[in-house]
N, C-alpha and C positions, 0 to 999 in steps of 0.2 A: 121933183118929177120921178115917178116910179117907173122903172124899166124891168123887163123880164130877161133872165139869162138862164141858159142850160149849164149847170155847174156840177162838178164833182163836190162831194162834201168838203174835201180839202180846199177847193177853190171858193166855196161858200164862206168858210172860215176866213180865208185870206181877204176876200172882198169885204166881208163884214168888218174886219179889222181896219182895212184902209178907210172905209166909210166912217168908222168910229173915231178917226183922228189918230191913227197909228203913226208913231215916229220912228220905230225901229223893230225889225224882226231879226232874231238871232237863232241859228239852228245849225245842226249837223245833219247831212242827208241820211235818211233812214226810212225804208218802206214800212208802213204806209203814210208817213208824214211829209215826204219830200216835196210833193206838189204844192204845199202851202207856200213855202218860201219861193219856189220857182214861179208861181203865179204872181207873187208880189214883185219879183225881179223883173217880170215882163210887163207889168201894168203901167200904162202911161201916167196915171196920177201919182204912182209911187216915184216915178222918175221926176215928175214936175215938182213934187214936194221934197225930193231928196231924202226919202225914207231910207234908213239904213237897211240894207238887204244883202249883205255879203255873208258867205258861209263862215261859220266859226270852226275852230280847230277840233273841238269836241263839245259834248252837251254841257259839261261843267263850265267851260269858258262862256258858252252861250248864255247859260243861266245867270252867271255873274255879270256879264255885260248888260243883259236886260235889266238886272236889278240896279245897275249903275245908271241906266237911262231913266228908270223909275225914280231914283233918288233925285234926279234933276227935274222932276215934275212932268216928264213926258210919258206918253203911253207906249208900252213896250210889250212884245210878245216873244216867247221862246217856244220853239217847236221841236219835237223829237218823237221817235217811236218808243214803245213801252220800256224796252231794255235800256234806252238812253236815260230813263229816269234814275236808273241805278248809278249811272255816271254823274248825273247832276244832283244826286240826293243830298249831299252835304250842303250845298248852296241853297237847294230848294227848301229843305226843312228849316234851315236857319232864316230864310226869307220870311217865314211866318213870324219869326222873332223880331226881325228888324221892322217888319211892316213895309208899306209902300208909300210913295208920294204920288207919282203918276200911276195910272192903272197898269197892272201887270197880270197878264194871262199866260199861264203855262199850258201848252197844248200837248197832250200825250196821246198818241195814236196806238191803241192796243191791237194785237194781232191774234185773236182767237183762231184756232186751227193751225197756227204757226205756218202760214203761207210762206213767210220769208224770215222766220225768227227761231231763236233757240228755246223759247218757252212761251207759256200762255199767261204770264203774270197780268194781273188786273190793276191798273193804275189808281182805281178808286181807293185801294188800300193806302196808297201814298197820301191822298187827300185826308183820309181819316187819321193817318199817322202824324201828319203835320198839323192837323186840326184846322184846316182851311176849307172853305166852301168848294164844292165840286159841281160842275155843270156837265150834263150828258145829253146832247141834242138827240131828238128822235127822228129828225128829218133834215134835209139840206136847208130848207127854209128856216127851220129853227136854229140851225148852226149859224146862218147869217145873222138872224135877229139877235141871237144870244151875245154876239160879240160886243155890241154897244151896251147891252144890259150888264154884261160881266165887267167891262171896263168901268162903268159907272159904279158898280157894286164894289169893285176893288178900291176905288178912290173914296167912296163913302165910308167904308169900314177900315181903310188903310191896311188891307191885307192882300196878298196875291191870291188868285183863284186858279183852280185847275180845271181845264176843259178836256174831257175824255171823249175820244172818238174810237171807233173800231174799224177794221179793214173795210167792211161793206159800206159803212157810212162814208169813209174817206174816199173810196174808189168807185162809188156809183153816182149816177147823175140824176138830177131832177131840176125842174123849173123853179127858179128863185126870183121873187119880186123884191127889188132893192128899195131902199128908203132914203132918208136924209143923209147927206154927206157932211160930216162935221169937220171943222178945222182942227189941226193939231193943237195940243195944249201949249201955252207959252212956257218958257223955262222958269223954274222956281225951285228954291231950296226947301227942304223939309222944315216944317214948323217945330219939329221935335228932333233936332239933329243928334242929340245924345242917345236916342233910342237905337241908332244905327251902330253903336260901338258895343258889341256884345261881350263886354267883360262880365264876369259872373254877377256883379251887383246890378248891372243893367238888365242882363238876360233874365234874372229872377223876377224883376219887376215886369218885364215884357211878357213873361210866361203867365204871370197872374192876370195881366190884361187880356191875353188871348183866351184864357180859361173863362173869364167873365163874358167875353164876346160869344162864347158858344151858345148861350141862350138866345142872343140876337140872331145868330146864324140859323138856329132851329126855327125861331119864329118866322124868319124870312122864308124859309123853305115851306113851312106850313101854309103860308099865304102867297106863295110864288105863282105867277101866271104859267110857269112851266110844270107845276105839279097840279094835277087835276083829278078830282074824284067824280066819276060818272056812275050813277046808279043803274041797275038793270032789273029785269023782271024775275030772273032766276037766281035766287040767293043760295043755291046749293054750292056755288063756287064764287069766290072773289079772285080777280086776277090783278096782281101787281106787276106792271110792265115798265121796265126801266130802259130809258134811251130808245135805241133802235127797235127793241122788242115791242114797243107800243106800235110802231109803224107796221111791223110784221103782223101783229095781232089784228089790227084793224083792216088789213088786206083781206082777211077772211070774213069780215062782217061789214059789208058796204052800207047796210041799213042800220048799223049800230049793234054792239055786242050785247047778247042777252044777259050776260053776267055783269055785276058791278066791276068797274075797272078803275084802278088807281094808277095814273101815269106819273112816273117819277123821273124828272130830268134835272132836279136841283137837290143837292145834299148839303147838310146832314139829312138823313132819312126823316121825312115828315111823320113823326111817330103818331101824332093825333089822328092823322088821316088813316094810318094803318090800323089803329085801334077802332076807328069808326067802321072800317070795313070788317074787321074781325068780329065786331059786335053783331053784325047782321048777316054774316056769311058762315056756312057750315065748315067750309074748307077754303084755304088760301093756296093759290098757285102763284109762284114767283117766277117770272120770265126775265132773265137778264143775260146779256152776252158777256161771257167771261167766266169769272169765278163766282161762287155763291155768296157774294158780299152782303146783299140785302137779305137773302134767305137766312143767313147766320144772324144778322142784326135783329130781325123780327122774332127769332126764337128767344132773344134776350129781353124783348120788351112786351111780349104777350104772355098771358097767363098760361100755365100748363094745361094740356088737354086739347088745345086747338090743333087741328090737323093742318100741317103746312107741307106743301109739296113743291118740288123743284129739282134742282141738280143734286142736292144731297140725298133725296129719296128715290131718284131714278126716273122720275117722269120726264125730265130733261137730261140728256147725256151730260155726264160730269166733265167730259172733254169736248173740244171742238166748238165751232161757232154756232150761234143760234140761227135758225132759218125758218121761213114760214112753214115748211113741212114738219119740222119737229115741234113747232108750236101747236099745230093742229092735232098732232099725235098726243101731245101733253094734255090737251083739252079733252081727249077721248072722243073726238069727232072724226068722222070719215070725210076726207076731202076728195077731190077728183082723183081719178086713177093715176097712180104714179108709175111711169114707165122705167124699165131698167136702162142703164147706160147703153148706148149703141155699140155694137161689136165692131162697127166700121171705124169708130174713133180710136186710134191707137195712141196710148200714152207716149209722150215725148219728154223724157227726163232732161233736165238742164245739162248743158255741156259747155266747155270752153269754146269760144268762137274759133272758127278756122282762121289761121293766121295770127292767133293770139300769142304774145310773147311768153305768157305763163306756160304754154305748151312746151316750148323749147327749153325753158328753165327746168321744168319737171323732167323732161327727157334726159337732160344732162345730169341732173341730180340723181335720178334713179340709177343711171349707169355707174356713176361713181360709188354710190352707196352699196351696190352689189358687191363691192370689194371688201366690205366690212360685215362682220357678224353682228346681228342684232342692233343695227343703227335705228335711231328714232328721230322722227321729224315732227315737230310741234308747230301747228299752223294757226291760222287766225281767220277773222271774218272778212270776206271779200270774194271776188270772182275766183281767186286761186283756191278757195275752199273746195271747188269742184275737182281739185287734184286728188281728192279722196276716192272719186269714182273711177271706173275703168275708162281708158286703158292704163291710167297712171297708178292709181292706188298708192300714192306717194306720201300720204300724211297719216299721222297716228292720233292727233288730237285737234279739236277746235272747241273752245270753251266760251271766250268772250273777247271783246276788243282789246288787243294788246297782250293777251295771255301767252302768245307764242314764245316771246323772248323770256319772260319770267319762268314759264314752265320748263323751257330748255335749260335755263340756269339751275332751277331746282333739281332737274334730272341729272345735270352734270355734278351738282353738289352731292348727289347720291352715288356718283361713280359711273354714270352712263357715258359711253363714248362709242361713236360720235353722237353728239347732241346738237341737232340742227333746228333752227327756227326759221319759218317762212312767214313773212308778213308783207303786206302791201304798203305802198308809199303813203296813202291817206291814213291807213290804220296805224302806221308807225308814228305819224305826227299826232294822231288822235290820242293814243295811250301807250305807244311802244317806247317812247324816249326815256321815260322814268325807269322802265325795266332794263334798258340798255345801260343807264347810269349805275344801277345795282351791279350789273355784270362787270362793268369797267372797274368799279370800286373793289371788286373781289378778284379781278382778272380771271373770270370764269372761262372754262375751256369749252366755249360754244362757238358755233358758226351761224351767223345770222344772214339770211337772204332777204333783202328788201326788194321785192319784185315790183319794179317801178314802171307803171304804165302811164304816168304823167297825168292821172285823173282819178276821180272817185268813180271807178267803172261800174261797180255793182249796182249803184242807184241811178245810173243814167248819164254819167260823165260830168259831174260837177267839179269845180275847181278843187285841187288838192293843196292843202296849206303849205306843204314842204316842197312843192315843185321847183326844181332847179337848185335846191339847197341841201339835199340829203347828205352829200359829202361833208359840207361845212358843219351841219348839225352833228353828225357822228364824230367828226374831229373835235368839235367844241365840247362834246360830252366826254371825250378822252380816248377814243379809239385811235390806235397808232395809224398815222396816215398811210404807211406802207401796207396796212392790212385793211384798207378800204379799197375794194377792187370793183371797177365798173366794167361791164361787158354788154354788148348788144346781143340779145337772145335771138339768133337766127340760125337756121340749119348750117349755113356755111361757117358759123363760128363755134360749132359744136365742140371741136377739140380744144379750142381756147377756153370755153366755159368749163369743160371737164377738168382741165389742168388747173384752172383757178380754184374750183371747188375742192379738188384733191389737195392742193397746197394749203388752203386755208383750214381744212379739216385737220391736217397734220400740224398746224401751228398750235402750240399750247397756250391759248389765251383767247381774247375776244377778237373776232374778225367779222367784217361786214362785206358781203358781196352784193352789188347792186346791178342786176340785169335790167337794163333800161331800154324800153321801146314803147312808143305811144300805143295806147289802146286802139285796136283795129277799128272799133266803132267810132271813136272820136276822131281818128285820122280820116275816116270817110267823110264825116261831117265837115271837118276843116277843109278837106279837099273840095267839097261841093261849095262851101262858102267862098273859097278863093276864085272859083269859076264864075260866080254870080256877078 
């Protein structure tokens, strides 16, 4: 029985996976991918089927666990934002070498315009790099439908597949009609177990197999139901619209686009369809959200002399996300009047919540560091990153998950004193622990502040992997117990916090300070739950 639901793109992916017979989702929270796992965590069928739906410590562990479930013949999905692909890359690329048993879908949610990210990287490059098929839905309905198709595809070809979303697809809603609900796969061992042992003799053979498969992947893309060539009456221009760009394009042409359109939602790039368009159109315009992946590809497959327009030539901005407005501009057509932003709407930059423990931590840290000349604070990815903004202006670097500790160590190696790292509890277990081990092994002269709000606060309050165990983890790594200091960050404890920070800065070695107080937002939610 078909039902209709109003779903975010993330929720369409999640429901499509459940209905396709999913046995496990593995993820680390990261905007704009977080809602995929949260939807599965709250879905009754996921509970009934006992689908694995707990958060992983980081994207690499998520990728490896999903690969393990695939090994057992079950359908698995791993979800992350685009920069998480960098963390998962080792396992992700090598999963193309091992292949799959049960279907394996890697969902990467890209963030053009960097709404909540450090860069605009395009995950389609990862699919090309790993030589695996990539799916890029153009609508929420297609996102739902693609899940069953992609799981089947992964099992048929014995390869993982990459599903690429963008922020507007992930976080906008549309009506989705659901279809058949499949049962999960039974457990089974791989028929080719030796292929999973990537010693060089095996990897070389698997690499040859993957190369041979490229022709099959291309043929499938040429004939895919998700790649479609539609002719038009005006051949002065041909439009190649990738993923959500197709949705945006067709919003302007309710009665059909006058130009030939090639919709691309499955990769490798369907070269024959591109050449068909090039043979009949004077100019090609490539519309894609993210980087000029397809635009660069077609410059390599078409004869010289064909005019190709897009992000590289300036018709579409080289940076920022694609929108219906910049598509109509790229087409050279005048749309309805565009109004300037209202002067009544005042921008509201993000800020640490009132009552947040990070505020008291930064207040104490700033006061102590004023006693030193040229102190440096290396921070990390999390709510506490907002300590860069007024009124605190307390940090000097934020690069990637876990970089605070290792950058503080490198600065100390160069002679910096004091060298302070500020990292959150979830980020510490995500990728800070290995940096701490480096510092312990060399007895680096650094002070590490693990600002513990007992949750993954930046993405909405998901469980943190190290909750209640940070002291044991640090001691197990080798930090001296007397230099693991815990304090409650409250105004009444300001003098205690300052004294602890001062003492640990003066200690010539690795010290860890843990200001611990529950996130004010999760504390409110927990309080409401107790009253119910």
